[in-house]
N, C-alpha and C positions, 0 to 999 in steps of 0.2 A: 163311167164308173159309178153303178148305180150303188145307191145307199151312201156314198161318201159326200159330205158336205163341202161345199167349196163357197170361198169369198173372194172378192176382187181385190186384195190387197195388191198383188203385185201384177206387173205387167206380163202379157204372156209374149216371149220372143221364140220365134221358130229358126232354126237353122237347117239346112240341107246337107245331107251325107251324100256328098258328091260322088262317092265311088258306088254307092249300093243305090243311088235315087230316092232314098227313103227320108221323108221331110219328118224330124223328129224335134219334139219342145225339150229345150236343155234348161229351161227356167219356169216351172210350172207355178201357175197360180197356187197360194197357199191352200192346202189341205187341212181340214179340221183333225187337228192330231191330237186332240184330247181322248183320252182311251173312252170314257164313256160313249164321246161321239161316234167313234169308230166302232165301237161294239154294237151301238144301237144302230147303226148302218148297215151291219149285216157281216161285218169283218170278225173273225176268231182272232182272239188276242193270246199268243203263246210267246214263252220265253225261248232262247235259243242259245247253245254252248257252241263250243270249239269241236270242230268237224260235222255239225248238225247240217241236214238239206232242208233248204226252205221248200215250202209246198205253196201253191197257186192260192191266192184270195186269203193267206192269212197274213196279219199284221204282228210282225216278230218285234219283240223288245230285248235288248243287250244293256245290261244295268254294269257289269263289270268293269275292273281296272286292267283286266289282263288282255293282251292282242290275241286275238282267234282267228280262225278260217273256217267259214261255211261254204256251202255249196249251193249254187241257185237250182231252181227246179228242173228236174231232168225231163226234158221234152223232146219229141221228133218234131222234124219240120213242120210236117203237117199229120193232122189239122189244128195244132195247138198253139198257132201264132195269136198274140194277143194276151197269153197268160200275164197277169199282173198279181204283182206281191209288194210287201212293204215292209222296211225295217227302220227301226227308231234306235240310235245310239243313245244311249243315255249316261253311260258311265264315261270314264276316261281312256278305256282300253280301244286300240284300231281293230277295224274289222277287215279280213282279206275275204273279198268275195271271188269264188272260184269255179269258172266253167269249164275247168278241163275235162270233166266227164261228160259233158254236152256233146252230141252228134254234131260237128260242126259249129258248135257255139262260140262266140267271142264277144267281147264288149265293144262296144263303138264308142257311145258316150257315158261320161262318169264324172260324176263330181264337178260339174260346170267346167271341166279342164278341154272341152273340145274333143276331136275325132282321133280314135286310135285305133287302128287296124289291127286284128290279127292277135290283141290281147287277151290271153285267156284267164286274167285274174287281175282284179284292181283292189286297193286298199284305201278303206274310208277312214279317213284322219280325223274327223271332227264329228261331235256328237251333233244330232241333228236327225230329220226324217228323210228318208230316200225312196225313192219309187223304182221297181224294176219292173221292166216291160219287155217282153219276148216280141221280137218283130223280125222280118225276115231281110235278107240280103241275098243277092244273086250276083255269083262270079262265074264268069264264062260258061252262063248259061244253066249252071246249077243252084239251086236254092238253100241257103243256109240258114240256121237260126242263129240270132244275135240278140243279146241282152243289152237294152239301153238303160243306164243309170241316171235317174234324173233328181235333182233335189227338190223335194217338195216346198220345203220352207228356207230358201236360199239365205234368208238374214240369219237365220240361227245357226249357220255354217261360218258366218264372217265375223269379221272384227275391224275395228275402227282401221287396221294396218292397210286393209283392202281399199278402203276410200279416201278419196281425195277431200282436203277439207276446203268447206265453202266459206260463207261470211262468218258462221259460228265456228271457230277455232277449238281444237282438241285441248283439253285440260293437260298441262305439264307441269312440274313442280317449279321449272325454271319461268314459266310465264306467270304463274301465281306469285313468285318471289318479284318478279320484276313491276307486275302490276300494283303489288303492295307498297313495293318501294317508292313506286309514282307517287302514289298518295301522300306518302311521308315528305317526299322532297320536293314535290311542288307545292303551289300555294305561298300564302305569306305566312311567316310565323314571328312571333315576338318573343325575344329571350330565350328562343331554342332553335336549333337547326338539326337537319339530319343528312347522313351521307349512307349511300347504300355502297357495299363492297361486295360485288357480284360474285368473284371468284372463292370467296370465304361465307356467301350466303349470308351474310349479317347486315344489320341496320344499326349504324352509329348515332348516338344523339350526344349533342354539346349544348349545355345550357350556360348562358353567360347573362349576368346582371350587369353588364356596363351601361346599359341604357337607361336603367332604373334608379331613383334615389329612394334612400327610407321613406320620404313624402308620399311615395307611393302606395303604400301600405294603407289600408282604408282606417287604422286607428291609431294612426301617426300624422299630425299636423307640423309642418315646420315652414308653411306657406304663410299664415296668418300673421304669425312672428316669426323673422327669421333669426336663426339662434348666433349667438355671440361666442368669443372665445371663453372656453372655461366651462361653458354650460353643457348640461345633460339633459336626456329626456326623463321627464318624471310624468306620472301618472296623474291626470286631472279628471277628478271623478264627474264634475259638473258637464265637462263635454264628451266624457268616456273617451277619451285621447291621450296617447302620449304628446306633450309639448315639452321645446326647450325652456328648461328652468335654471337657475343657480342652486346648485345643492349644496347643504350646510350640514353641520353638526355630524353625529354619529360616531365619534373619535378615531374614525378611519381616514381613508383617503377621500377627499372631496373639497368643496370649495367652503371656508369659512364665512360666515356672514360679515357683510360690511360693517364697519364701526365709523360712524359719523360724529362731528363733533357739532354740538348745535350752535349756533351764531344766533344771539338775541339783539334784535333792532327794537327798542323802544319797549323791552323788556317783553318781547314777542319773537318766539322762535318757530317758523313755518317751514316744517321738511318739504323737500322738493319730492315731485311725484317719482315713483318709482319705475324702475323696467321691466317690463312683462316678464313673467317667471321668477321674480324674486320671492323666495321664500322668508327669508329673515334679515333683519336689519337691526343694529343697536345705536342709539343715540347718547353721548356724553353730553351731560347737561352741567353748566357751570354759571349758574345766573347770578347777577350782582345785586339782584333785587327780587322781591318777590313779581314771579312772571307766570307766562302763558305759552304751552304747547299748542299751536293750532295746527289742525289736521286736514285742513281742507283741501289740501291736494293728494290726501291719501284716503280714499273712499271704498270701503269694504264693498264686494261684487262677487259673483260666480267666477271671475276671472282671476281673483286673487285669495279663494276662501282657503285658508289656513294660514296665511301671511303671517308672521310674529313681528311685533313692533318690540324692541326693550329699550327701555329708558334707564339711565344710571344718571343720578342728580349727585354732584360732588360737593356742593357747598350747603350752606343751611338755609337758604332762602327757600320759601315756599314756591312750588310749581302745580299750576292747574293744566291738564292734559284735556283739551277740548274737541271733541270728534266734530266732524263736517256737519252742516244742517240737516236736522231729520235723523241723524244716526243717533245711536246710543252705545254706551258703554256700561256693560252689566245693567242695561235697562234703563240709565241715566243720561239724558241728552245733554245736561248740564256740563258733563265732564266728570273727572275724577282728579284727585290731587296726590301730590307725592310731598311729604310733609318733613321727613327725617334726611338730617346729610346721610349721603351714602346710600339710602333707600333705592330701592330697584322696583320697576312696574313692566309687566308685560303683558300686552294684549294681542290677542289673535282675533283675525277676520273670520267671521261665521259665513260669509258671502252677502250678509245684509246689515250685519252690526258687528260691534266689538265685544269680547268677554275678556275678562281678568284671569289669568293663569295664576 
């Protein structure tokens, strides 16, 4: 085929026409079917419509969506055996090739469908490039013209329906759904589980917090000091965490501050250390002589910042409230006094010292 560029993409497979003894290629190697290549190769490009007759050596194009019927070139048996023409269907319409007007003409091989003797027309149902070659056939000593239709680029006429699956499986919605569901349902999950309902094509998720405690939150600490009955979480700015504390005040629901009656021994009252998280406590003082309240067991620190100590003196005797060693009350390390009967004193922890409110 002079002037036509060939590539070796496809295997050349030959099958024999048993009845006529003619060997014919039914799966041609790919022809360069770009229009510019064919034109440069010396083939004339032309459009064709319903009822048209093809001429030898011309590359015909059909772009329509309607089904049409066209005729193969009209040739006699001799000397025009070997006439070749091409047809490319680029639209969606079917093309019927008709050889009924050709003396002795019939189609033998077409569209990769094998041998069919005596057929006067064939229907090309898929877009692609076809090659028509006029060969000869001898029946009972008489030579006839036969038109062999081959597929120049067979792959253009096939789909995945024609191919058996190999190791790379075809995409389907069901396979994609199953693969996605497998990713969700397999593996390990903490606090969440997935179930795939295949017939509904949905993935359901269930969240469960049963295996978690509030201490799992990064800004909550109930491990350092376990909560006790009646406590609630309160923000501690020094640690930037919510910790268990005894909530007091506010006039609403909550826990009121503890009230402790001070017991003086040799005119000294030493309050006991407080539970972690205590926010406020009140001491009732009834000294029988001038006395001292010693805060040795209650030292201001970052862990009790904001703690309030309330002192209520019920008798007329003088009381001196003395902080622990090295700690001051309003800047004084020697302590502060409560003089008048029924007088009150409230001091609050700053995290390192006491201040009078």
